[in-house]
N, C-alpha and C positions, 0 to 999 in steps of 0.2 A: 763488265756486268752481264748478267744473263738476260736472255730474251724475256723470261718470266718476270724477272725483277723490273725490267724496263716497262713491261706492260702494266704491272701492278702500280708502279710509280705514276704512270700516266693516268690510270683509272682513279687512284686515290687523290692525286693532285687536282684533277678536274672535279670530282664529285664532292670531296670534303669541303673544298673552298666555297663551292656554290650551293651544295645540296645537303651536306651533312653526312655523318658516319653511316646511317642506315642506308642511304642511297649509294654510298661508296661500297658497302658490303653487297648490296643487291647487284651493283655493276660488276663486281668481281665474280660473283656467282654466275651471272649471265655470260661472262667471258670465258668461263672454264671449258665449255665444250670445244671452243676453238683452240684451246691450249693443249689438247690431247694430240700427241704426234700421230701422224698417219702410219698405219701398218706398212711395212716394206714387203712387197710381194715378190715371190720367186716363181719362175715358170711362166705360166700364162700362154702356153703354146698348145697347138693341136698336136696330138701324137697319133700314130697309126700302129697297126698290129692287130692282135686278137681283140683288143678292147680299144677301138678308135675313140677319140674324144678330146676333151679340153680339161686341163687341170692347172690351177695356180694355188700356191700356199704361202702363208705368212705365219710367223711366230711372234707372240708378244713378249713383254719383259718378264712375265712370270712363267713362261713355258707352255702356254696354250697354243695349239696349232689351229689355224684357220684354213679352211679349204674351200675352193670354188671349183666345181666340176659340172660337166654337162651330162644330162640324161635325156631321154627321148622327149620329155615335156618341157625342157628348158634348163637353165643354169641354176644350180642349188648351192647354197652357202651353208657351212657347218663349222662348229668349233669343238675341240676336244677337251671340254671341261668335265668335271664330275657330273654335273647335271645335264650336260650335252645341250646342244642348240642347233637347230637347222631352220632354214628359211628358203622359200622359193615356191614355184619356179619363177625365175626372172628371165626377161627376154635376152639380156646380154650379160657377158662376164662383168662388165663395168657396173651394171646394176646390182649384181650379186656381191661384188666387192664393196659397193657402197653400203649394202645391208650389213656386211660383216663389220665395216668401220663404225657404223651406227651402234651395233651391238657392243663392240669393243669400247667405244666412248661411254656408252651407258653404264657398262660394268665398272669403269674407272670412276665415273661420277657418283655411282651408288656408294662407293667407299667413303665419300664425303657427305652422304645423306642428301645428295642433290640429284634431281632428275631433269635432264634437258635444260640445264642452266637455271632451274627454279628451286629455291630453298623449300 
């Protein structure tokens, strides 16, 4: 069995028996954000040379590249989609990566007409 299937069985079994189908559907929607797999980051090291700095990148399942890099004012996150996206400054690379993950999760949920686990 898949992890998703097991999670859905647990949610449905708990909510349908005691609360009904509407509550089960709401519980599934609320669980969706936690079901989005985290991006896998590469790099994340400081580099030296003409352009000293920090850079890490990740690629999602549809080919978008996510980038975290430092600038004078902090760490910035960006994504290579048609509309583009950037966020920052953040105090740490981890904070910038968290912003990227939140953006990635929101993009996936929007395909289901869901925002932040709410229908």
